[in-house]
C-alpha positions as CSV (number, residue, x, y, z in Angstrom):
1,M,0.0,0.0,0.0
2,E,1.4,3.4,-1.0
3,I,0.3,6.8,0.3
4,P,1.4,9.6,-2.0
5,I,2.6,12.6,0.1
6,T,3.2,16.0,-1.5
7,F,5.4,18.7,0.0
8,N,5.1,22.4,-0.8
9,S,8.2,24.7,-0.8
10,D,8.3,27.9,1.1
11,E,7.6,31.2,-0.7
12,K,11.1,31.3,-2.1
13,G,11.0,27.8,-3.4
14,Y,13.1,26.1,-0.6
15,F,12.5,22.8,1.1
16,D,13.4,22.0,4.7
17,R,16.2,19.5,5.5
18,E,17.8,18.3,8.7
19,C,21.3,16.7,9.3
20,P,20.8,13.0,10.5
21,N,24.0,13.2,12.5
22,E,22.8,13.1,16.1
23,N,25.7,15.3,17.2
24,C,24.6,18.0,14.7
25,L,20.9,18.0,13.7
26,Y,21.5,21.2,11.8
27,V,18.3,22.4,9.9
28,F,18.8,24.1,6.5
29,K,16.9,24.6,3.3
30,V,17.6,23.5,-0.3
31,F,16.0,24.9,-3.4
32,M,13.3,22.2,-4.2
33,E,14.1,22.0,-7.9
34,D,17.8,21.6,-7.2
35,W,17.1,18.9,-4.7
36,K,15.2,17.0,-7.4
37,E,17.6,17.6,-10.3
38,K,21.1,18.0,-8.8
39,V,21.3,16.1,-5.5
40,S,22.3,12.4,-5.9
41,D,20.5,9.6,-4.0
42,E,23.9,8.3,-2.7
43,A,25.3,11.4,-1.0
44,V,24.0,14.6,0.6
45,H,26.3,16.8,2.7
46,C,25.4,18.7,5.9
47,P,26.3,22.4,5.4
48,M,27.4,22.7,9.0
49,C,29.3,19.5,10.0
50,G,30.0,18.0,6.6
51,H,28.3,14.7,7.5
52,T,27.4,12.6,4.4
53,D,24.4,10.3,4.0
54,T,21.9,9.0,1.5
55,S,19.1,11.4,0.4
56,D,16.4,9.6,2.3
57,K,17.8,10.4,5.7
58,W,17.4,14.2,5.7
59,W,13.8,14.6,7.0
60,T,13.2,17.3,9.7
61,Q,11.5,16.3,12.9
62,K,8.4,18.4,11.9
63,Q,8.3,16.6,8.5
64,L,8.5,13.2,10.2
65,N,5.7,14.2,12.6
66,D,3.6,15.4,9.7
67,I,4.2,12.2,7.7
68,H,3.2,10.1,10.7
69,K,0.0,12.1,11.1
70,V,-0.8,11.6,7.4
71,V,-0.2,7.9,7.6
72,G,-2.2,7.6,10.9
73,D,-5.1,9.5,9.4
74,Y,-5.0,7.4,6.2
75,A,-4.8,4.2,8.3
76,A,-7.7,5.2,10.5
77,A,-9.9,6.1,7.5
78,E,-9.1,2.8,5.8
79,I,-9.8,0.8,9.0
80,Q,-13.1,2.5,9.4
81,K,-14.0,1.9,5.7
82,E,-13.2,-1.8,6.0
83,L,-15.2,-2.1,9.3
84,Y,-18.1,-0.4,7.6
85,K,-18.0,-2.8,4.7
86,T,-17.9,-5.8,7.0
87,F,-20.7,-4.7,9.3
88,R,-22.7,-3.5,6.3
89,K,-22.6,-7.1,4.9
90,L,-23.7,-8.4,8.3
91,E,-26.4,-5.9,8.5
92,I,-27.8,-6.9,5.1
93,S,-27.5,-10.6,5.9
94,T,-29.5,-10.3,9.1
95,R,-32.3,-8.2,7.9
96,K,-34.7,-11.1,7.6
97,N,-33.4,-12.9,10.6
98,K,-36.0,-13.0,13.4
99,F,-33.5,-13.5,16.2
100,I,-30.5,-11.4,15.3
101,S,-30.2,-7.9,13.8
102,I,-26.9,-6.2,13.3
103,T,-26.4,-2.5,12.5
104,Y,-23.3,-0.4,12.4
105,Q,-23.0,3.3,12.4
106,P,-19.7,5.0,13.2
107,E,-19.9,8.1,15.5
108,R,-18.0,10.2,12.9
109,R,-17.2,9.2,9.4
110,L,-13.4,9.7,8.8
111,T,-12.5,11.2,5.5
112,F,-8.8,11.2,4.5
113,V,-7.7,14.4,2.9
114,N,-4.1,14.3,1.5
115,N,-3.2,17.9,1.7
116,P,0.4,19.0,0.7
117,L,2.7,19.5,3.6
118,G,4.3,22.9,4.0
119,Q,7.7,24.2,5.1
120,S,8.9,26.6,7.7
121,P,8.9,30.4,6.7
122,D,11.6,31.4,4.3
123,W,15.0,32.6,5.6
124,E,17.0,35.7,4.6
125,R,20.3,34.2,3.7
126,E,20.5,32.3,0.4
127,V,23.8,30.7,-0.9
128,V,24.8,29.5,-4.3
129,C,27.6,26.9,-4.5
130,P,30.4,28.3,-6.7
131,K,31.2,24.8,-7.9
132,C,27.9,23.1,-8.7
133,E,25.5,26.1,-8.4
134,M,23.3,24.3,-5.9
135,R,21.0,26.8,-4.2
136,Y,20.4,26.5,-0.4
137,S,19.5,28.7,2.5
138,V,20.9,28.8,6.0
139,I,20.8,30.7,9.3
140,G,24.2,31.8,10.4
141,T,27.4,30.3,8.9
142,A,27.6,27.2,6.8
143,F,30.7,25.4,5.5
144,F,29.7,22.8,2.9
145,C,27.5,22.5,-0.2
146,P,24.7,20.0,0.4
147,C,25.0,18.7,-3.2
148,C,28.7,18.4,-3.9
149,G,30.3,18.9,-0.5
150,F,32.4,21.9,-1.7
151,N,34.0,23.6,1.3
152,T,32.7,27.2,1.3
153,V,35.4,28.3,3.7
154,E,35.8,31.7,1.9
155,E,32.2,32.8,2.5
156,A,32.2,31.3,6.0
157,F,35.4,33.2,6.8
158,E,33.9,36.5,5.7
159,E,30.8,35.8,7.7
160,S,32.8,34.9,10.8
161,L,34.8,38.1,10.6
162,D,31.6,40.2,10.2
163,S,30.0,38.3,13.2
164,V,33.1,39.0,15.4
165,A,33.0,42.7,14.4
166,K,29.3,42.9,15.2
167,M,29.9,41.2,18.6
168,I,32.6,43.7,19.5
169,E,30.3,46.5,18.6
170,S,27.6,45.0,20.8
171,L,29.8,44.4,23.9
172,R,28.6,47.4,25.9
173,A,24.9,46.4,25.5
174,M,25.9,42.8,26.4
175,E,27.7,44.0,29.5
176,V,24.6,45.8,30.7
177,M,22.5,42.7,30.2
178,F,25.1,40.5,31.9
179,S,25.3,42.9,34.8
180,E,21.6,42.8,35.4
181,S,21.6,39.0,35.3
182,F,24.9,38.1,37.0
183,G,26.3,41.2,38.7
184,I,29.0,43.7,37.7
185,D,32.0,41.6,38.6
186,K,30.9,38.5,36.7
187,A,29.8,40.7,33.7
188,A,33.3,42.2,33.5
189,T,34.9,38.8,33.5
190,M,32.5,37.5,30.8
191,I,33.1,40.5,28.6
192,R,36.9,40.0,28.9
193,E,36.6,36.4,27.9
194,L,34.4,37.2,25.0
195,V,37.0,39.7,23.7
196,E,39.7,37.1,24.0
197,D,37.6,34.5,22.3
198,C,37.0,37.0,19.5
199,L,40.8,37.2,19.0
200,G,41.1,33.4,18.9
201,N,38.2,33.2,16.4
202,V,39.7,35.7,14.0
203,V,43.2,34.0,13.9
204,S,41.7,30.5,13.7
205,G,39.4,31.6,10.9
206,F,42.3,33.1,8.9
207,Q,44.3,30.0,9.4
208,K,41.5,27.8,7.8
209,F,41.0,30.3,5.1
210,A,44.7,30.5,4.3
211,E,45.0,26.7,4.1
212,V,42.2,26.4,1.6
213,I,43.4,29.3,-0.6
214,F,47.0,28.0,-0.5
215,H,45.8,24.6,-1.7
216,Q,43.9,26.2,-4.5
217,L,47.2,27.8,-5.6
218,C,49.5,24.8,-5.3
219,S,49.7,21.2,-4.2
220,S,52.5,21.6,-1.6
221,E,51.8,20.2,1.8
222,V,51.8,22.6,4.8
223,R,51.2,22.1,8.5
224,P,47.9,23.4,9.9
225,N,49.7,25.9,12.3
226,D,51.9,27.3,9.5
227,F,49.4,30.1,8.9
228,Q,49.2,30.9,12.6
229,I,52.7,32.3,12.2
230,V,52.7,35.6,10.3
231,E,56.2,35.4,8.8
232,K,55.9,31.7,7.8
233,G,52.5,32.2,6.2
234,S,53.7,35.2,4.3
235,C,56.7,33.3,3.0
236,L,54.7,30.3,1.9
237,F,52.4,32.6,-0.2
238,S,55.3,34.6,-1.5
239,K,57.0,31.4,-2.9
240,V,53.8,30.5,-4.8
241,T,52.5,33.8,-5.9
242,G,55.4,36.2,-5.6
243,K,53.3,38.2,-3.1
244,G,53.7,38.1,0.7
245,Y,51.6,39.9,3.2
246,D,53.7,43.0,2.8
247,T,52.1,43.5,-0.6
248,W,49.0,44.8,1.2
249,L,50.3,45.8,4.6
250,T,52.9,48.4,5.8
251,Q,55.7,47.3,8.1
252,D,53.9,48.8,11.1
253,E,50.8,46.9,10.1
254,L,52.8,43.7,9.8
255,F,54.3,44.3,13.2
256,F,50.8,44.7,14.7
257,L,49.5,41.6,12.9
258,N,52.4,39.5,14.3
259,K,51.8,40.9,17.8
260,M,48.1,40.0,17.7
261,F,48.8,36.5,16.4
262,Q,51.4,36.0,19.2
263,R,48.9,37.3,21.8
264,R,46.3,34.8,20.6
265,H,48.9,32.0,21.0
266,L,49.8,33.2,24.5
267,I,46.1,33.3,25.6
268,V,45.4,29.8,24.3
269,H,48.6,28.2,25.5
270,N,49.6,30.2,28.6
271,G,46.5,31.7,30.0
272,G,47.5,35.2,28.7
273,M,50.5,35.3,31.1
274,V,53.5,37.0,29.4
275,D,56.6,34.9,29.1
276,L,60.0,35.4,27.6
277,Q,59.1,33.5,24.4
278,Y,56.2,35.9,23.7
279,L,58.4,38.9,24.1
280,Q,61.1,37.5,21.8
281,K,58.6,36.5,19.1
282,S,56.3,39.6,19.2
283,N,58.9,42.3,20.1
284,D,56.1,43.8,22.2
285,S,57.8,46.3,24.5
286,S,54.6,47.2,26.3
287,Y,54.8,44.2,28.6
288,V,57.3,42.5,30.9
289,V,57.5,38.8,31.9
290,G,54.8,37.9,34.5
291,Q,52.2,40.4,33.4
292,R,48.9,39.4,31.9
293,L,47.8,40.5,28.4
294,V,44.8,42.9,28.0
295,I,43.1,42.5,24.7
296,R,41.4,45.7,23.6
297,E,38.3,45.8,21.4
298,C,39.8,48.4,19.0
299,D,42.7,46.0,18.4
300,I,40.3,43.2,17.3
301,L,38.6,45.5,14.9
302,Q,41.9,46.7,13.5
303,L,43.1,43.1,13.1
304,I,39.9,42.2,11.2
305,E,40.6,45.0,8.7
306,L,44.2,43.9,8.1
307,I,43.2,40.3,7.6
308,K,40.4,41.3,5.2
309,R,42.9,43.2,3.1
310,I,45.2,40.2,2.9
311,A,42.4,37.8,2.2
312,E,41.0,40.0,-0.6
313,G,44.4,40.1,-2.2
314,Y,44.9,36.4,-2.4
315,K,41.3,35.8,-3.5
316,R,41.9,38.1,-6.5
317,I,45.1,36.1,-7.3
318,V,43.1,32.8,-7.2
319,V,40.5,34.3,-9.6
320,D,43.1,35.6,-12.0
321,M,44.9,32.3,-12.1
322,S,41.7,30.4,-12.9
323,K,41.0,32.6,-16.0
């Protein structure tokens, strides 16, 4: 027995999907026509975690509940129909019986209506994969194309930098909210940790971006932390493209970039406590051994601008080389 179930898209033509990986369960949307025409039955990729599974595994919880309701309603209507047929036959067969008379009348006749199932309201952010042109929609940052699995690290990198900048700009409002909920002291600590996390996110995001761009330019192997070191990353790109970071940054800006990268390393690996190694690698004369770093919000915003400049430069090189 088959029950045909129809799904409508949202107003923009997108269809809800959910990652079957229990550690993720990320909900996203794909353009319904692209799902039918471009996505293979063998492999669909989660935009968030990259999990790959067959195309029949990506139902959202709401869709499953809706399907179960349709199946339940259909089954109930069919059971009632069969009961009516059975008792109707008995009713007819006992009409002339003097001793027994059977009648059957359900309290409420069930009618199965197979209405199309809808989707959640459409979302603002729409993405087109630069490799296969699959159209999909997400909330926040996504990293992989659902159709071909292409790593959209460039777009994710830009989105993460913008998110960090907006968070920095919102810190004062967040501090007021934290103070009301947790007190002034706890709020100050939470804001400081958020600022330090922002520094880590910016450097880590650039590292991932640089790895992907570098591998688009050449097949040489590099270690993941090579792009956490300003001088080494610049040299690697210079060997391949003839352009190091100094193509887009002044010496003062390079000094600042290196200092911020070294500060991120110190926060992650030494709790922000200044040691001799940090002073030697950063040439930061504003601290002495034993002090603790203070990360300023304006420094994070300046770092973002410098990294954006470098990133745009190498992206243009990749585009020019692909022509």
